[in-house]
C-alpha positions as CSV (number, residue, x, y, z in Angstrom):
1,M,-0.1,-0.2,0.1
2,K,1.5,3.7,-1.1
3,K,2.5,5.2,1.9
4,S,-0.2,8.2,0.7
5,N,-2.9,6.0,1.1
6,M,-1.9,4.5,4.6
7,K,-1.7,7.8,5.9
8,K,-5.4,8.2,5.3
9,V,-6.2,4.7,6.9
10,I,-4.4,5.5,9.8
11,G,-6.1,9.1,10.5
12,F,-9.4,7.3,10.3
13,F,-9.2,4.2,12.8
14,L,-13.0,3.7,14.9
15,I,-14.7,6.5,12.8
16,G,-18.6,5.5,11.7
17,L,-19.0,6.4,8.6
18,L,-17.1,9.0,7.4
19,M,-13.8,10.5,8.0
20,F,-11.5,12.8,9.9
21,S,-9.9,14.2,6.9
22,T,-11.7,16.8,4.8
23,V,-10.0,15.5,1.3
24,G,-12.9,12.7,0.4
25,C,-15.4,14.2,2.5
26,A,-15.3,17.5,1.0
27,S,-14.2,16.6,-2.3
28,S,-16.4,13.6,-2.8
29,P,-19.1,13.7,-5.7
30,T,-22.6,14.4,-4.3
31,P,-26.0,13.1,-5.4
32,E,-28.1,15.5,-7.3
33,P,-31.2,16.5,-5.2
34,S,-34.7,15.0,-6.2
35,E,-38.0,14.1,-4.9
36,T,-36.5,11.6,-2.7
37,T,-33.0,12.1,-2.4
38,P,-33.1,15.3,0.1
39,S,-30.1,17.7,-1.1
40,V,-26.6,17.7,0.4
41,E,-25.5,19.8,2.4
42,E,-22.0,21.4,1.5
43,P,-20.0,22.1,4.2
44,A,-18.7,26.0,5.1
45,N,-15.0,25.4,5.5
46,H,-12.3,22.9,6.5
47,E,-13.0,23.7,10.4
48,Q,-16.4,22.7,10.2
49,V,-15.6,19.4,8.0
50,G,-13.4,18.5,10.9
51,Q,-16.3,19.2,13.4
52,E,-18.9,16.9,11.6
53,T,-16.8,13.9,11.0
54,E,-15.3,14.2,14.8
55,K,-18.6,13.9,15.6
56,V,-19.2,10.6,13.7
57,A,-16.0,9.5,15.0
58,D,-17.5,9.5,18.3
59,F,-20.3,8.0,17.4
60,A,-18.4,4.5,16.3
61,I,-16.1,4.6,19.4
62,K,-18.9,5.2,21.8
63,L,-21.2,2.7,20.5
64,F,-18.3,0.4,20.5
65,Q,-17.6,1.5,23.9
66,E,-20.8,1.0,25.3
67,N,-20.9,-2.7,24.4
68,L,-17.4,-3.4,25.1
69,N,-17.2,-6.6,27.1
70,D,-13.7,-6.4,29.5
71,T,-13.7,-10.1,29.6
72,D,-14.3,-11.3,26.3
73,D,-13.8,-10.4,22.9
74,T,-16.7,-7.8,21.3
75,L,-17.3,-7.1,17.6
76,I,-19.4,-4.5,15.9
77,S,-19.7,-3.4,12.3
78,P,-20.3,0.7,12.7
79,F,-21.2,0.6,8.9
80,S,-23.8,-1.9,9.1
81,L,-25.7,-0.1,12.4
82,L,-25.2,2.6,10.6
83,C,-27.1,1.9,7.5
84,A,-29.7,0.3,8.9
85,L,-30.2,3.4,11.3
86,A,-30.2,6.1,8.7
87,M,-32.7,4.2,6.6
88,T,-34.9,4.1,9.7
89,A,-33.9,7.9,10.3
90,N,-35.7,8.7,6.6
91,G,-38.7,8.2,8.4
92,A,-38.2,10.4,11.8
93,E,-39.3,13.7,12.3
94,E,-38.8,16.4,14.7
95,E,-37.0,15.7,18.2
96,T,-36.7,11.9,17.4
97,L,-35.0,12.8,13.9
98,A,-32.9,15.4,15.6
99,Q,-31.7,12.8,18.2
100,M,-30.7,10.4,15.5
101,E,-28.9,12.9,13.7
102,Q,-27.3,14.1,16.8
103,T,-26.4,10.3,18.3
104,M,-25.0,9.5,14.6
105,G,-23.1,12.6,14.4
106,L,-24.5,13.6,11.0
107,S,-27.6,15.9,9.5
108,L,-30.0,13.3,7.9
109,E,-28.8,14.6,4.4
110,Q,-25.3,14.0,5.1
111,L,-26.3,10.4,6.1
112,N,-27.8,10.1,2.8
113,A,-25.2,11.6,0.6
114,A,-22.3,9.5,2.7
115,A,-24.3,6.3,2.0
116,T,-24.4,6.8,-1.4
117,I,-21.0,7.7,-1.9
118,L,-19.5,4.6,-0.2
119,S,-21.5,2.6,-1.9
120,D,-20.8,3.2,-5.2
121,R,-16.8,3.1,-4.0
122,L,-17.5,-0.4,-3.1
123,Q,-15.3,-2.6,-5.0
124,E,-14.9,-6.2,-5.8
125,S,-11.4,-8.3,-7.2
126,D,-10.5,-11.9,-7.4
127,R,-8.6,-11.8,-3.8
128,S,-11.0,-9.1,-1.8
129,Q,-14.1,-8.2,-1.9
130,L,-16.9,-6.3,0.3
131,H,-20.6,-7.2,-0.4
132,L,-23.1,-4.7,1.2
133,A,-27.1,-5.2,1.0
134,N,-30.1,-3.6,2.6
135,A,-33.9,-4.9,2.6
136,I,-36.8,-3.8,3.7
137,W,-39.9,-6.1,5.2
138,V,-43.4,-4.4,5.2
139,N,-46.1,-6.2,7.1
140,E,-49.2,-6.1,4.8
141,K,-52.4,-5.5,7.5
142,E,-55.0,-3.0,7.4
143,S,-53.7,-0.8,10.6
144,F,-50.9,-0.2,8.8
145,Q,-49.5,1.9,5.3
146,A,-46.1,2.8,4.5
147,N,-45.2,6.0,3.3
148,P,-43.7,5.6,-0.3
149,D,-41.8,8.4,-0.2
150,F,-40.4,6.8,2.9
151,L,-39.8,3.4,0.9
152,A,-38.6,5.5,-2.3
153,T,-35.6,7.3,-0.4
154,N,-34.1,4.0,0.8
155,S,-34.7,2.4,-2.2
156,E,-32.6,4.8,-3.9
157,V,-30.4,5.8,-1.8
158,Y,-30.0,2.0,0.0
159,Q,-30.9,0.2,-2.8
160,S,-32.8,-1.5,-0.3
161,E,-34.7,-4.1,-1.2
162,L,-38.6,-4.2,-0.9
163,H,-40.8,-6.9,0.8
164,Q,-44.2,-6.4,1.1
165,I,-45.8,-9.4,2.8
166,P,-48.5,-10.5,5.7
167,F,-45.8,-11.1,8.7
168,D,-46.4,-14.8,10.0
169,D,-44.1,-17.6,11.4
170,Q,-42.5,-17.4,8.2
171,T,-40.9,-14.4,8.2
172,A,-38.4,-14.2,11.0
173,S,-37.2,-17.2,8.4
174,A,-37.1,-15.5,5.5
175,I,-35.5,-12.5,6.9
176,N,-33.1,-15.2,8.2
177,D,-32.5,-17.1,4.7
178,W,-31.7,-13.5,3.0
179,V,-29.3,-12.5,6.1
180,A,-27.7,-15.7,5.2
181,Q,-27.5,-15.6,1.9
182,E,-26.0,-11.8,1.7
183,T,-22.9,-12.7,4.3
184,N,-22.4,-15.8,2.3
185,G,-23.5,-17.8,5.5
186,K,-21.7,-16.1,7.7
187,I,-24.5,-15.0,9.7
188,E,-27.5,-17.8,9.7
189,E,-30.3,-16.3,12.1
190,I,-30.3,-12.9,13.8
191,L,-34.4,-12.7,14.4
192,K,-35.8,-15.5,16.5
193,D,-39.6,-14.6,15.9
194,V,-41.5,-11.5,14.7
195,P,-44.3,-10.2,17.6
196,E,-47.7,-9.8,16.5
197,N,-47.3,-5.8,16.6
198,A,-44.4,-5.9,14.0
199,I,-45.0,-3.8,11.2
200,M,-41.4,-2.9,9.6
201,Y,-37.8,-4.9,9.6
202,L,-35.1,-2.7,8.4
203,V,-32.4,-4.9,7.4
204,N,-28.8,-4.2,6.5
205,A,-26.4,-7.4,5.6
206,L,-22.5,-7.1,5.2
207,A,-20.2,-9.5,4.1
208,F,-16.3,-9.0,3.6
209,D,-13.6,-11.7,2.5
210,A,-10.2,-10.8,1.4
211,E,-6.8,-12.3,1.0
212,W,-3.7,-10.4,2.9
213,E,-1.5,-8.4,0.0
214,E,1.1,-11.2,0.8
215,I,-0.1,-14.6,2.2
216,Y,2.0,-16.2,5.0
217,Q,4.1,-19.2,4.1
218,E,4.5,-22.4,6.0
219,N,7.6,-21.1,7.7
220,Q,6.0,-17.6,9.1
221,I,3.6,-19.7,11.1
222,Q,4.6,-20.9,14.6
223,E,3.1,-21.7,17.7
224,G,3.2,-19.3,20.2
225,T,1.5,-18.1,24.0
226,F,-1.4,-15.3,24.0
227,T,-1.5,-14.0,27.8
228,Q,-5.2,-12.8,28.8
229,A,-5.7,-10.3,30.9
230,D,-6.0,-12.7,34.6
231,G,-2.6,-13.8,33.4
232,T,-3.9,-17.0,32.2
233,V,-1.7,-18.8,29.4
234,Q,-3.0,-20.0,26.0
235,T,-1.1,-21.3,23.0
236,G,-2.0,-21.2,19.4
237,D,-0.6,-20.3,15.9
238,F,0.8,-17.1,15.1
239,M,1.3,-15.6,11.6
240,Y,4.8,-13.7,11.6
241,S,5.8,-11.0,9.1
242,K,7.0,-7.3,8.7
243,E,5.2,-4.6,8.4
244,H,5.8,-1.3,7.2
245,Q,3.3,1.3,9.2
246,Y,3.9,1.6,13.0
247,M,1.7,3.5,15.3
248,E,2.5,4.6,18.9
249,D,2.0,6.8,22.0
250,E,2.4,6.4,25.7
251,N,-0.8,4.0,26.1
252,A,-0.2,1.4,22.8
253,T,1.7,0.4,20.1
254,G,0.5,-0.7,16.8
255,F,0.8,-1.9,13.4
256,I,-1.2,-1.8,9.8
257,K,-1.2,-4.5,7.3
258,S,-2.9,-4.4,3.8
259,Y,-5.4,-7.1,1.8
260,A,-4.5,-7.9,-1.9
261,G,-4.8,-4.9,-4.1
262,G,-4.8,-2.5,-0.9
263,Q,-8.2,-1.1,-0.9
264,Y,-8.7,-3.0,2.5
265,A,-6.4,-3.2,5.7
266,F,-6.0,-4.7,9.3
267,A,-4.6,-2.1,11.3
268,A,-4.2,-3.6,15.4
269,L,-3.4,-1.3,18.4
270,L,-1.9,-3.2,21.3
271,P,-1.8,-1.8,24.8
272,K,1.6,-0.9,26.5
273,E,2.3,-3.7,29.7
274,G,0.6,-2.8,32.4
275,Q,-2.2,-1.3,30.5
276,D,-5.7,-2.6,30.9
277,L,-7.3,-3.0,27.6
278,A,-10.8,-2.0,28.4
279,T,-9.8,0.7,30.3
280,Y,-7.6,1.8,27.0
281,V,-10.6,1.3,24.6
282,R,-12.8,3.5,27.1
283,S,-10.0,6.5,27.0
284,L,-10.0,6.7,23.1
285,D,-12.1,9.3,21.2
286,G,-11.7,10.9,17.9
287,Q,-9.1,13.6,18.6
288,T,-7.6,11.5,20.2
289,L,-7.0,9.0,17.9
290,Q,-6.5,11.9,15.2
291,R,-3.0,12.7,17.1
292,L,-2.1,9.2,17.3
293,F,-2.7,8.3,13.9
294,D,-1.2,11.5,12.8
295,Q,2.0,10.6,13.8
296,A,2.0,7.1,12.2
297,Q,5.4,6.5,10.4
298,E,6.7,4.5,7.7
299,V,9.3,1.7,9.2
300,T,9.6,-1.6,9.5
301,V,7.3,-3.6,12.2
302,N,8.0,-7.1,13.0
303,A,4.7,-8.3,13.8
304,A,2.5,-11.0,14.8
305,I,-1.3,-12.4,14.3
306,P,-2.7,-14.7,16.3
307,K,-5.0,-16.7,14.3
308,F,-8.2,-16.3,15.9
309,Q,-12.2,-16.6,15.1
310,S,-15.0,-14.3,17.1
311,E,-18.9,-14.3,17.1
312,Y,-20.7,-11.6,18.7
313,D,-24.6,-10.0,19.3
314,V,-26.3,-7.7,20.7
315,E,-29.2,-5.9,20.8
316,M,-28.3,-2.5,20.9
317,S,-31.3,-0.5,22.5
318,E,-29.7,0.5,25.9
319,S,-26.9,1.6,24.4
320,L,-28.2,3.9,21.5
321,K,-30.5,5.5,24.4
322,A,-27.8,5.8,26.8
323,M,-25.8,7.9,23.8
324,G,-29.0,10.1,23.4
325,M,-31.3,8.2,20.8
326,Q,-34.3,7.7,23.7
327,D,-37.3,9.2,21.8
328,A,-36.9,6.7,19.1
329,F,-37.5,3.9,21.7
330,D,-40.3,5.2,23.5
331,P,-43.8,4.2,22.7
332,D,-45.3,7.6,23.1
333,Q,-42.7,10.4,22.8
334,A,-41.5,8.6,19.0
335,D,-42.3,10.7,15.7
336,F,-41.9,7.9,12.8
337,S,-45.0,9.6,11.1
338,G,-42.8,9.8,7.8
339,L,-42.3,6.1,7.5
340,G,-45.8,5.5,7.7
341,T,-49.3,5.4,9.8
342,S,-50.8,3.1,12.1
343,S,-54.5,3.1,12.9
344,I,-53.5,0.8,16.3
345,G,-50.9,3.3,18.0
346,N,-47.9,5.2,17.8
347,I,-44.7,3.1,15.3
348,Y,-41.1,3.0,17.5
349,I,-38.4,0.8,17.6
350,S,-38.6,-1.8,19.4
351,Q,-35.1,-3.4,19.2
352,V,-31.9,-3.1,17.1
353,L,-30.6,-6.4,16.9
354,H,-26.6,-7.2,15.9
355,K,-24.5,-9.7,14.7
356,T,-20.8,-10.5,13.6
357,F,-18.4,-12.6,12.5
358,I,-14.8,-13.0,11.8
359,A,-12.0,-14.9,11.3
360,V,-8.2,-14.3,10.5
361,D,-5.9,-16.8,9.7
362,E,-2.6,-17.2,6.9
363,R,-4.3,-16.6,3.8
364,G,-6.6,-13.5,4.9
365,T,-10.1,-12.6,6.8
366,E,-13.5,-13.1,6.7
367,A,-16.2,-11.4,8.1
368,G,-19.8,-10.5,8.4
369,A,-22.2,-8.3,10.1
370,A,-25.7,-8.1,10.2
371,T,-28.1,-5.9,11.6
372,V,-31.9,-5.1,12.1
373,V,-34.1,-2.4,13.2
374,E,-37.7,-3.4,14.6
375,M,-40.5,-1.1,13.8
376,V,-43.3,-1.7,15.9
377,E,-47.0,-0.5,16.8
378,K,-47.4,0.9,20.2
379,T,-50.2,-2.5,22.3
380,S,5.2,11.2,19.2
381,L,7.6,11.2,16.2
382,I,9.7,7.6,15.4
383,D,13.2,7.1,13.6
384,P,12.4,5.3,10.4
385,E,15.8,3.6,10.3
386,E,14.5,1.8,13.7
387,V,12.9,-1.4,13.6
388,K,9.5,-1.6,16.0
389,T,8.4,-4.9,17.1
390,V,4.4,-5.4,17.6
391,Y,3.2,-9.3,18.8
392,L,0.2,-9.2,19.5
393,D,0.2,-11.8,22.2
394,R,-2.1,-10.3,25.1
395,P,-5.1,-8.4,24.7
396,F,-5.4,-6.1,21.6
397,V,-8.0,-4.1,19.5
398,Y,-8.4,-4.2,15.7
399,M,-10.3,-3.0,13.0
400,I,-11.0,-3.9,9.3
401,M,-10.4,-0.5,7.7
402,D,-11.5,0.7,3.7
403,C,-8.2,2.2,2.7
404,E,-10.0,4.6,-0.2
405,T,-13.1,6.0,1.7
406,Q,-11.2,5.6,5.6
407,L,-14.5,3.4,6.8
408,P,-13.9,1.2,9.5
409,L,-16.0,-1.8,8.7
410,F,-15.6,-3.7,11.4
411,I,-14.1,-2.8,14.9
412,G,-12.8,-5.2,17.9
413,T,-11.4,-7.0,20.6
414,V,-9.4,-10.4,21.3
415,T,-9.3,-11.1,24.9
416,G,-8.0,-14.3,24.0
417,I,-7.2,-17.4,21.1
418,E,-9.0,-20.4,22.2
């Protein structure tokens, strides 16, 4: 990966859906206004862009912090979550919409514009692919009428499939089958049942499959030990290589490793000895990370990554409410009048389901994510000649990054390798 592209990557670790840099954010093409696609607000200046994107960074980081498990692996996809929530926001009004915009860090117009730009930039090759899909299931029932403008906007901006069917005991299976297909079988089930008052599901699926730029050879894989936070020592296979992007501050060291083609990369930060992983993650914010990655240097890094595999699922309602998105989940206060109308009762979000999977080995990385929004009716500088060493042999935080869009597709922690 070229140094200029890597500078973009390291400047955007753990950013939710756009980027810190005004390059790309300000210069990216924006969709033409239409009846169904809100117009895009152009940033007034460099400082304003920086302020807006730092808010988005905080959304991703805070959401990860809210769901961080101190003793087990955590893995979320900010991209998947934001796509599903932004689709839902297109049906929100007044204070409900304001809270959603504030929590996600961008206005609805900016969210829709960003989704269009990022989706258009997704690329696939023989050795790396990122597949994104969105869909909306609408319950065909007399009491509920979906707003055609809402459906049209999501179709145009998010290319969402539309399934209008009477909800029954087969609906959950239909949604799960769609998710399994769109994630290449990585997420086989996300929805267990459909309540009687469910009127809509907004679903995002994300699948990532990429080989390393340089696949590990047999002599680069050796048995090693991983020391957990409580001192427990685990044995497993480690993959050793020399990388060329090194990061360090007073609390952590790290590196970035490219996937084939250079469009995607794996980034890892290892808290220094004596630094607790959970404490370190909870200390992060957009500004701190920007300072850290601005100082990243192109030096040789002796790196080691353990082979690992992780699955994670979480219901996000409490996390999102804690971050300020309260009215959307309130049966009385929610305002989703732009989504549709119900003769039974007010429409609100019942739950936000999120499920992820990742497997990292000598060939590369496979990962998947799915997000379901259920709507219901109410009833420092470094010497470039110096060789650094970063062995991920104790708990660490990592991400999968889209290098061109500077988008963190997945953010996770590894606390053990068994």
